N, C-alpha and C positions, 0 to 999 in steps of 0.2 A: 129481549136480547139488551146485548149493551149497547149503548156508549159511545164504545174503543174495540176499536176490530184489535182483535186476538191474531198478530202475525209480529213478526223478526224484529220490521219496528219498530211495533210497540215495545217488544219484548228488551229488546237496543237500547229507549229508555228512561225504561221503569229502575227507581231505587229502592221495588222493595229488599232485593241484594245486600242492600246498605244497613238496611229498616229495622231499628232495635227490638219490635217484635216479632221478628224470625231468626234471630244473633244468634239465638242459642240452639237450635232450633236443630235437631243430630238429621233429619228428616233434610231438610233445607241443603244441607252440606254434605250429604247423598250430592242430590243434585245438585246443587252447584256440578259434582264432579262431573257426570257424565248432558252439562246442558249448551253443550257445541253441537252433540250427538241430535239433540235433541231437537237443535235447534233446523237442523234439517230436513225432519217429516213436515208429509205437507196432509192434509192440518195438522197443525201443531196438538197436539194431547199437552190439556193444561193441570194433566197428574204427575207428566214431566217435567214441570216450569217453575219452579221456585222462584214465581214472580206478575205482576200480569192481574192481580187480580180485581184490577178496577174489569178492567176485558172477560178475564176468565174465566172468575166467581173465585167459593172460597178453593181454598187449595186442598190438599190432599194430607197435606200434613196436618197432622190435630197435637203436638209440640212446640207449636207455636202462643206467644202470651199476649196477652192482648192488653196486658197491663198497665204494657209498658210503650212507650211514645210514639204515633204513627205520627211519621214524615211524609204521605200523600200529598198531605197543602203546597211541600216543597219541589215537588216532583214536574219533571217541563209535560207531560201526560198532564196532570190535572189542570193546568194553563192553557194546552193543548183544544180540549175533548170541553172547556167551560165542567170542570166538575166539582165550580161550586155552586152549581145549579145543578146536580141530580139529584137523585135518590140509591145508596147514602150517601154520605158528604167524608171521607175515606174511613177508616177500619172497614176497605175490601173486601178485607184476608180472614175477618169476620163476619162480616153483614152480607157480601153479596158483588157484584159485580153493578158497577154503575150502570143507572136505567132511567 
């Protein structure tokens, strides 16, 4: 189970949409188009949300580039949930949700 709740409030604070790791992802770009609609679902479906990987786990998109810089440490969610003491610490899109 994740330390971070996978809810609309979390997604709203998420920096993943601006992350260099997913900047060139066509899959993420396509998901961003339907994000407003995806946020109306309850519960949220992680495969429809391009972010909040610390809460949802690895993305359904396979075209992310984890060789790019991770910005998780700059995210307000990272601070709010003290993710510096979690496992993994960053690159949640690659390594899965924070525990």
